[in-house]
C-alpha positions, 0 to 999 in steps of 0.5 A: 517307757512312760512316767507311770511305768517307770514309777512302777518298775522297781515294784515290778522287778521286786515282785518278779524276784519274790515270785521266783524265790517263793515258787513253792508256796501254796497255789492259793497264796501264789494266786492271791499275790498275783491278783493283788499285784495285778490290781496294784499295777492296773490302778497305780499310785493314787493321783491328786485328782482323787479326793482322798489324795487331794492334798498329798502328792505321791511324786516324792515317793514315785521319784525314789527307787526302793529295792524290795527286802528279800533277806534277813538283815544284819542284827543291830545292837539292842541299845539302839532301841532304847529310845522307843522301848516301853520301859515304864512297865514290863512288856512282851516285845517283838522286833522286826528289822526292815520288815523281817522278824528278828528273834534274837532281839525279841521275847519268847511269849510262852506260858500265857494261856489263850494267847497265840503269837505266830510270825507270819513267815512261819505261818506262810511256811508251815500253816499257810491255810490258817491265814487264808480267811484273813487275806483272801477277801478282795474287799480288804485290798481292792479299794486301795492300791497300797493294801494291794501292794502289801498283799502282793509282797506279803512275807512277814509280820505277826498273827496275834490271837486271844481266846475268849475271856483272856485278859493280857496283863502285860502290853505287847510291843511290836517294834519295826526298825528302819535300818540303813541299807546299801540301797533304800529298801521297801518292806511290807509288814502285816499285823493280824490281831483278833480278840475273842469275846470279853478279852482285853489287850494292849498293843503298842505298834512302834515304827522307828528309823535309825540314823541314816535310814531312807526306806519305804514301809507299807504296813497293814494292820487288821483288827477283829474284835468279838463281842465285849472285847477291848483293845487299846492300840498305840501307834508311835511313828518315830521314823528317820528324816528320810523315811517314807511310810504308808500305814493302813489300819482296819478295825471291825467291832462287834457288839459292846466291843471297844477300840481305843487308838492313840496315834503319834506321828513324831518323825519321818519325811513323808507319812500317810496313816489311814484308820478305818473302823466299822462299828457293826453291832449295838453298843460298839465304841471307838476312840481315836486320839492323834498327835502329829508334830512336823517341821522342816520339809516333813509331810504327814497325812492322817485320814480316818473313817468311822462307820456307824453301821448299827444302832446305839454305837459311839465314837469320840475323835480328837486330833492335835497338830503342831506344824513348823518350818515349811512342813505340811500336815493333812487331816481328813476325818470322816464319820458315816452314820448308816440309815438304820444306825439310830441313837448314834453318838459321834464327836470329832475335833481337829485342832492345829497350831502353826508355828511359822509362816511357811507351815501349812495345814489342810483339815477336812472334818466330814459327817455323812448322816443317813439316820434320824435320832443321832447326836453328831458333832465335828469341828476344826481350829487353826491358830498360833501360840497365844501372845497373851499367854506368852506375855503372862509367862514372860512376865513371871520371869520365864525366858521366851523359848521356855515359855513357847515350849510350855505352851506347846507341851500343854497343847500336846498333853491334852492328847496324852491325858486321854490315855487311861493307863499311867504307864502308857501316859508316861511312855507317850510323854517321853516320846513327845518330849524327845521331839518337841524341843526341836520344834522351837528351833524352826518356829520363826522360820518363814 
């Protein structure tokens, strides 16, 4: 057996078990899974010769054997979730353990007019045809083997639908918990989110690894925003030091709709996050904010792509990275302005702080402009803590470690300040504060 076949063998065995266990599903769903898995096995894992994977090796993932999660895991104590719960304000929460929905830990979201929340496991069992328009277009997964893998193993997740003119007063928090298992497991959550015209919502998508977990998550989130809809979408990645995660987020925006993303990569051994927004009608607007903090031997890769496909669209993107120890971070941000997308306004910036000699960052901002009469800018910086600022703080009686912490917090808080809602700002600050103190310990490691 060659190396490629050996790397794919756990997924082949898992897919055979899934197909056998769900032989009674709708024929279109069975065919969809088979087609997606055939595409995944034909393409395999991306190689470093592919431009989008030039700086991220998949060998650490290929060397590990993950068992596909088929059954619902044991329940966990609610207190274990407190570090990542949104406690700054009331919220609806849905909890998933190793990719499977945990109703005993979740809230029943009832009585909200115009809002429908359905677990995918329920839809696949009783109303699979309603999901068909979301999943059958091969363009969703044909360009990416990990999206195809998620489609092939589709079992659980959530479908969120807001009718027109619905303004959700409370945020929705989706918490995906990576829990230690006898064998490291693989899970494939799917989040489908549609906002009707002029509707507004806040969704917090949290991935949290409990102590000892070493699992693999391949998640896919699809967002559809109708005319003048508005979504604030926060991603929190606080997985354990042994967890792997490949995350895909695809957003389609219609006329005058608005999408704001806040991505915080604060944990995990090997993390890859891809965000792709398609601004398909005039006056659509998107904001991408991102912060990644890595140390030790962690690896994090953020790829973003914003496609301006219509005139008078806007995008604003700012990512900050703090890298210590022997960690490796990658940022690739691409902005595409189509031929007829005149009067596009696009700005992109990536700033990085290296804390040690062994830390590494590969940053690649890109602009592809095929139209005239546009305003586009991009840039990247890489640096260390300002020695003059350190000296200034030390001269005021502040010890060296506290001075370093203050400068790192100021660097990180530039992203947090871009969050409009005070409660969400406080929540993001709490998540970052639980991670930043550990960065100082690896600061001078070479």
